[in-house]
C-alpha positions in Angstrom: -25.6 39.4 -36.7 -23.8 36.2 -37.8 -20.1 36.3 -38.5 -17.2 33.8 -38.6 -14.5 35.7 -36.8 -16.0 38.4 -34.6 -14.6 41.9 -34.5 -11.9 41.3 -37.1 -11.5 44.6 -38.9 -15.2 45.5 -38.2 -14.7 48.5 -35.9 -12.5 51.6 -36.0 -10.2 51.3 -32.9 -10.2 55.1 -32.5 -14.0 55.5 -32.6 -15.4 52.4 -30.8 -16.1 52.9 -27.1 -18.9 50.4 -26.6 -20.0 47.1 -28.2 -23.3 45.8 -26.9 -24.5 42.8 -28.9 -26.2 40.6 -26.3 -28.8 38.1 -27.8 -28.0 39.0 -31.4 -27.3 35.4 -32.6 -23.5 35.9 -32.9 -21.7 32.8 -34.1 -18.0 32.2 -34.4 -14.8 32.9 -32.5 -13.5 36.1 -31.0 -10.7 37.6 -33.1 -7.3 38.5 -31.5 -7.7 41.9 -33.1 -10.1 42.7 -30.2 -7.0 44.0 -28.4 -6.8 46.9 -30.8 -10.0 48.4 -29.5 -8.2 50.3 -26.8 -11.0 52.9 -26.4 -13.5 50.3 -25.5 -15.2 50.6 -22.0 -18.1 48.2 -22.6 -18.0 44.8 -24.3 -21.1 42.7 -24.0 -21.7 39.7 -26.3 -23.6 37.7 -23.8 -26.3 35.1 -24.7 -24.9 34.2 -28.1 -23.1 31.2 -29.6 -19.6 32.5 -29.6 -17.0 29.7 -29.2 -13.3 29.2 -29.1 -10.9 30.5 -26.5 -10.9 34.0 -24.9 -7.9 35.7 -26.6 -5.2 36.9 -24.3 -5.3 40.2 -26.2 -8.4 41.0 -24.2 -5.9 42.2 -21.5 -4.9 45.2 -23.7 -8.3 46.9 -23.2 -7.0 48.8 -20.2 -10.0 51.2 -19.9 -12.6 48.5 -20.0 -15.2 48.7 -17.2 -17.7 46.0 -18.4 -16.9 42.6 -19.8 -19.8 40.3 -20.3 -19.2 37.0 -22.1 -22.0 35.0 -20.2 -24.0 32.3 -21.9 -21.8 31.4 -24.8 -19.6 28.5 -25.8 -16.2 29.7 -24.8 -13.7 26.9 -24.0 -10.1 26.8 -22.8 -8.7 28.6 -19.8 -9.0 32.1 -18.5 -6.1 34.2 -19.7 -4.1 35.6 -16.8 -4.0 38.9 -18.8 -7.5 39.6 -17.4 -5.7 40.9 -14.4 -4.5 43.9 -16.5 -8.0 45.3 -16.7 -7.5 47.5 -13.7 -10.6 49.6 -14.3 -13.0 46.7 -14.7 -16.2 46.9 -12.6 -18.2 44.0 -14.1 -16.8 40.6 -15.2 -19.3 38.0 -16.2 -18.2 34.8 -18.0 -20.8 32.4 -16.5 -22.5 29.6 -18.4 -19.6 28.7 -20.7 -17.1 25.7 -20.9 -14.1 27.3 -19.3 -11.8 24.9 -17.4 -8.6 25.2 -15.5 -8.0 27.3 -12.4 -9.1 30.8 -11.7 -6.2 33.2 -12.4 -5.0 34.8 -9.2 -4.3 38.0 -11.2 -8.1 38.7 -11.0 -7.3 39.8 -7.4 -5.5 42.8 -8.9 -8.7 44.3 -10.3 -9.4 46.4 -7.2 -12.4 48.2 -8.9 -14.3 45.0 -9.5 -17.8 45.0 -8.1 -19.4 42.0 -9.9 -17.5 38.7 -10.5 -19.6 35.9 -12.0 -17.8 32.8 -13.2 -20.5 30.2 -12.3 -21.6 27.2 -14.5 -18.2 26.5 -16.0 -15.7 23.7 -15.3 -13.2 25.6 -13.2 -11.1 23.6 -10.8 -8.5 24.3 -8.1 -9.0 26.5 -5.1 -10.5 30.0 -4.7 -7.5 32.3 -4.9 -6.6 34.0 -1.6 -5.8 37.1 -3.7 -9.6 37.6 -3.9 -9.2 39.1 -0.4 -7.9 42.3 -2.0 -11.2 42.9 -3.9 -12.6 45.3 -1.3 -15.1 46.8 -3.7 -16.7 43.5 -4.7 -20.5 43.3 -4.1 -21.4 40.0 -5.8 -19.2 36.9 -6.1 -20.7 33.8 -7.8 -18.5 30.8 -8.4 -21.3 28.2 -8.1 -21.7 25.0 -10.2 -18.0 24.7 -11.1 -15.5 22.0 -9.9 -13.6 24.0 -7.3 -11.8 22.1 -4.6 -9.7 22.9 -1.5 -10.7 25.0 1.5 -12.3 28.4 1.7 -9.5 30.8 2.6 -9.8 33.1 5.6 -9.1 36.0 3.3 -12.7 35.8 2.2 -13.5 37.8 5.3 -11.6 40.8 3.9 -14.2 41.4 1.2 -16.3 43.4 3.6 -18.3 45.0 0.8 -19.8 41.7 -0.3 -23.6 41.5 -0.6 -23.9 38.2 -2.3 -21.6 35.2 -1.9 -22.5 32.0 -3.8 -20.0 29.1 -4.0 -22.6 26.4 -4.1 -22.3 23.1 -6.0 -18.6 22.6 -5.9 -16.3 20.2 -4.0 -15.0 22.6 -1.4 -14.1 21.0 1.9 -12.6 22.0 5.3 -14.3 24.1 7.9 -16.1 27.4 7.3 -13.7 30.1 8.4 -14.9 32.2 11.3 -13.9 35.3 9.3 -17.2 34.8 7.5 -18.7 36.8 10.3 -16.8 39.9 9.1 -19.0 40.1 6.0 -21.7 42.1 7.7 -23.1 43.5 4.4 -24.1 40.0 3.1 -27.7 39.5 2.2 -27.2 36.1 0.4 -24.9 33.3 1.5 -25.0 30.1 -0.4 -22.6 27.3 0.4 -24.9 24.4 -0.4 -23.8 21.1 -2.1 -20.2 21.1 -1.0 -18.3 19.0 1.6 -17.8 21.6 4.3 -17.0 20.0 7.7 -17.2 21.0 11.3 -19.6 23.4 13.0 -21.6 26.2 11.6 -19.6 29.1 13.1 -21.3 31.1 15.8 -20.0 34.2 14.0 -22.8 33.6 11.4 -25.0 35.4 13.8 -23.2 38.7 13.0 -24.6 38.7 9.5 -27.8 40.5 10.5 -28.7 41.6 6.9 -28.9 38.1 5.6 -32.1 37.2 3.8 -30.9 33.8 2.4 -28.7 31.2 4.2 -28.2 28.0 2.3 -26.0 25.3 3.8 -27.8 22.2 2.6 -26.0 19.0 1.5 -22.7 19.4 3.3 -21.1 17.5 6.2 -21.7 20.0 8.9 -21.9 18.7 12.5 -22.6 19.7 16.1 -25.5 21.9 17.1 -27.3 24.6 15.2 -25.9 27.8 16.9 -28.4 29.7 18.9 -26.9 32.9 17.3 -28.9 32.1 14.2 -31.7 33.8 16.0 -30.0 37.2 15.4 -30.7 36.9 11.6 -34.0 38.7 11.9 -34.1 39.6 8.2 -33.8 35.9 7.1 -36.4 34.7 4.6 -34.9 31.4 3.5 -33.0 29.0 5.8 -31.8 25.7 4.4 -29.7 23.5 6.7 -31.0 20.1 5.4 -28.9 17.1 4.5 -26.1 17.6 7.0 -25.2 15.9 10.3 -26.5 18.5 12.8 -27.2 17.1 16.3 -28.9 18.4 19.4 -32.2 20.3 19.6 -33.6 23.1 17.4 -32.6 26.3 19.2 -35.6 28.2 20.6 -34.1 31.4 19.2 -35.3 30.3 15.8 -38.6 31.8 16.9 -37.1 35.3 16.4 -37.0 34.8 12.6 -40.4 36.2 12.1 -39.8 37.0 8.3 -38.8 33.4 7.6 -40.9 31.8 4.7 -38.9 28.6 4.1 -37.3 26.5 6.8 -35.7 23.2 6.0 -33.9 21.2 8.7 -34.6 17.7 7.2 -32.2 14.8 7.0 -30.0 15.6 10.0 -29.7 14.0 13.4 -31.6 16.6 15.3 -33.2 15.4 18.5 -35.2 17.0 21.4 -38.6 18.6 20.8 -40.0 21.0 18.3 -39.7 24.3 20.2 -42.8 26.1 21.3 -41.4 29.3 19.8 -41.9 27.9 16.3 -45.4 29.2 16.6 -44.2 32.7 16.2 -43.1 32.2 12.6 -46.3 33.5 11.1 -44.6 34.3 7.8 -43.5 30.7 7.4 -44.9 28.9 4.3 -42.8 25.7 4.0 -41.5 23.8 7.0 -39.5 20.5 6.7 -38.1 18.9 9.8 -38.4 15.3 8.4 -35.8 12.5 8.8 -34.5 13.5 12.2 -34.9 12.2 15.7 -37.3 14.7 17.1 -39.6 13.4 19.8 -42.5 14.4 22.1 -45.8 15.7 20.7 -46.5 18.0 17.8 -47.0 21.4 19.5 -50.4 22.8 19.0 -49.0 26.3 18.3 -48.1 25.0 14.9 -51.7 25.8 14.1 -50.9 29.5 14.4 -48.8 29.4 11.2 -49.8 30.0 7.6 -48.1 27.0 6.1 -48.6 25.5 2.7 -46.2 22.6 3.3 -45.6 20.7 6.6 -43.2 17.7 6.6 -42.6 16.1 9.9 -42.3 12.5 8.7 -39.7 10.0 9.8 -39.2 11.2 13.4 -40.3 10.0 16.8 -43.3 12.3 17.4 -45.8 10.7 19.8 -49.2 11.6 21.2 -52.2 12.5 19.1 -52.4 14.8 16.0 -53.4 18.2 17.6 -56.8 19.5 16.5 -55.2 23.0 16.2 -53.2 21.7 13.2 -56.4 21.8 11.3 -56.3 25.6 11.4 -53.8 25.5 8.6 -56.4 26.2 6.0 -53.7 27.1 3.4 -51.9 23.7 3.8 -51.4 21.8 0.6 -49.0 19.0 1.6 -48.7 17.3 5.0 -46.5 14.3 5.8 -46.6 12.8 9.3 -45.8 9.2 8.4 -43.2 7.0 10.1 -43.7 8.4 13.6 -45.3 7.1 16.8 -48.5 9.1 16.6 -51.5 7.6 18.3 -55.1 8.7 19.1 -57.8 9.3 16.6 -57.9 11.5 13.5 -59.3 14.9 14.4 -62.8 15.6 13.1 -61.7 19.1 12.2 -59.7 17.5 9.4 -62.4 18.8 7.0 -60.9 22.3 7.3 -57.9 21.3 5.2 -59.8 22.4 2.0 -56.6 23.2 0.1 -54.9 19.9 0.9 -53.6 17.9 -2.1 -51.4 15.4 -0.2 -51.6 13.8 3.2 -49.6 10.9 4.5 -50.0 9.5 8.0 -48.8 5.9 7.3 -46.9 3.8 9.8 -48.2 5.2 13.0 -50.6 4.0 15.7 -53.7 6.0 14.7 -56.9 4.3 15.8 -60.6 4.9 15.5 -62.5 5.5 12.3 -61.8 7.7 9.4 -63.9 10.9 10.0 -66.7 11.5 7.5 -65.4 15.2 7.3 -62.5 13.9 5.2 -64.8 13.8 2.2 -64.7 17.6 2.2 -61.1 17.6 1.0 -62.0 17.9 -2.7 -58.4 18.9 -3.7 -56.9 15.6 -2.4 -54.7 13.7 -4.8 -52.8 11.4 -2.5 -54.0 10.0 0.9 -51.8 7.4 2.7 -53.1 5.8 5.9 -51.3 2.4 5.7 -50.1 0.5 8.7 -52.2 2.1 11.4 -55.0 0.7 13.7 -57.9 2.3 11.9 -61.3 0.6 12.2 -64.8 1.0 10.8 -65.8 1.8 7.2 -64.3 4.0 4.6 -66.6 7.1 4.3 -69.1 6.8 1.5 -68.2 10.2 0.1 -64.6 9.1 -0.7 -65.9 8.0 -4.0 -66.4 11.7 -4.9 -62.7 12.5 -4.5 -62.2 12.0 -8.2 -58.4 12.8 -8.3 -57.4 11.0 -5.1 -55.2 7.9 -4.8 -56.2 6.5 -1.4 -54.2 3.7 0.4 -55.4 2.3 3.6 -53.9 -1.2 3.7 -52.9 -3.0 6.9 -55.7 -1.5 8.9 -59.0 -2.9 10.1 -61.3 -0.7 7.9 -63.8 -2.1 5.5 -65.4 -1.0 2.3 -69.1 -0.6 2.4 -69.3 -2.0 -1.1 -73.0 -1.4 -1.8 -72.4 2.3 -1.4 -68.9 2.6 -2.9 -69.4 2.5 -6.7 -67.4 5.5 -8.1 -67.4 6.2 -11.8 -63.8 7.4 -11.5 -60.5 5.8 -10.6 -60.4 6.1 -6.8 -57.8 3.8 -5.4 -58.4 1.8 -2.2 -56.0 -0.8 -1.3 -56.5 -3.7 1.1 -58.9 -3.8 4.0 -57.9 -6.9 6.0 -61.4 -7.8 7.2 -62.9 -7.9 3.7 -60.2 -10.4 2.4 -60.1 -8.4 -0.9 -57.2 -9.6 -3.1 -57.4 -6.8 -5.6 -59.6 -3.9 -6.7 -60.3 -3.2 -10.3 -61.7 -0.1 -11.8 -64.1 -1.1 -14.7 -63.7 2.3 -16.3 -60.0 2.1 -17.0 -59.3 -1.5 -16.2 -56.6 -0.6 -13.7 -55.9 -3.2 -11.0 -54.4 -2.4 -7.6 -52.9 -5.0 -5.3 -53.3 -4.3 -1.6 -51.0 -6.9 -0.2 -48.6 -9.2 -1.9 -49.6 -12.9 -1.7 -48.7 -16.2 -3.4 -50.7 -15.4 -6.4 -49.5 -11.7 -6.8 -47.5 -12.4 -9.8 -50.3 -14.2 -11.6 -52.6 -11.2 -10.9 -49.9 -8.7 -11.9 -49.5 -10.5 -15.3 -53.2 -10.4 -15.7 -53.2 -6.7 -15.0 -50.5 -6.0 -17.5 -52.4 -7.9 -20.2 -55.5 -6.0 -19.3 -53.7 -2.7 -19.5 -52.4 -3.5 -23.0 -55.9 -4.3 -24.1 -57.1 -1.0 -22.7 -54.4 0.9 -24.6 -55.3 -0.9 -27.8 -58.8 0.2 -27.4 -60.3 -3.3 -27.6 -61.6 -3.3 -24.0 -63.3 0.1 -24.4 -66.0 -1.2 -26.7 -66.6 -4.0 -24.2 -67.3 -1.6 -21.4 -69.6 0.5 -23.5 -71.9 -2.5 -24.0 -72.3 -2.7 -20.2 -74.6 -0.3 -18.4 -72.9 2.3 -16.2 -69.5 1.7 -14.7 -69.4 -0.9 -12.0 -66.8 -1.8 -9.5 -65.6 -5.4 -9.3 -64.2 -7.1 -6.3 -62.5 -10.4 -6.6 -63.4 -12.4 -3.4 -61.6 -15.8 -3.5 -62.5 -17.2 -7.0 -65.9 -15.4 -7.5 -66.7 -12.0 -8.9 -69.3 -9.8 -7.3 -70.8 -6.7 -8.9 -72.0 -3.7 -6.9 
């Protein structure tokens, strides 16, 4: 249905009780005559292309229970007359272009259960009058431009199940009254500027399944009371300023599937109790100051992602970690790990990415690594590895492999892949660069005085490849060969 001015003389005011035109390709503005439809209890024009301002006459629909203007092109401010809709149960005006402050009069709609105003340009603070909405189940004010502090009156909305005020510019401390919202299942405060501690009262929200506090300015320790949230499935505390150790009580969160504590200032050790989180799939504790060894109990988990990079972990990589047969991504780089790579590494059959660069790993690369046929990225740079690169690495057809700044060597008479497997520098071989004759790609293991000359050569070679001129040249040659430039001579293997 396509009209210029919507609802102008289209409906009989005495007969119309419901208008449901979601996803009907409506275009135009909302007529002020909408106020004449006083028998209307449902008005849903969501997911259309309605523009213009919301007319203040909307406040005359005093028996309206559902108002859904979501996903349109409304502009202007919210009319304060919305507060006259005293029987309204659902108010959805998300995904529009509304600006200005949220009218405090909305706090007069005591019957309201769902209030969704997210993805607009609303500014100012959250009205303290919202504390009167004691029937409200879902409040979503995310992705606006709200400022100020979160009022303590928020704790009066004890019926709330979902509270999402993420992606705003809210500041100040999180009020302790948040602990009164014992019906909450979802609490999302991420991407704001909240300060101070995560209140211990958070432990009273025992029905929570999702707790997202990432990207704020929260400080001090993670409260041990977080272990009371036994229904928690998602816990995101990353990108804050938390200090101290990870509380051992975190091991009580046996339903947890995603745990992100990265980019804080957490110290101490990784608690042994972490091994109880058998539902955990993604764990990220990277970019902290965690020390000691990686606990072997981590092998009891069913992880698909394990990020522990950029910490102070020491000791060897425990062989038990290789029990994580579902693991797809593992990052252990930028630590102080030593010892040798476990031979059980071949059990990581689902692994696509493994980074162990910038550690003190010694010994040879286990032959079993060639069983990791799903590998796409393998980073071993800046360790103390020795010996030869396993011959079977040439069969890892999708893998980018970097092993520069080690003492490993290429057994070149065996290593002649017909695919683009990347191996950067091996100090003992004095290889300046490696070129794949199939695609003419050139890799530079270590920058030297002639790096720019080589780089220009590579770019020119790439242009030739794209133009198709070099393809015919390679077809003339018998099978693909790997060229190594040693000093000024070329050797074919």
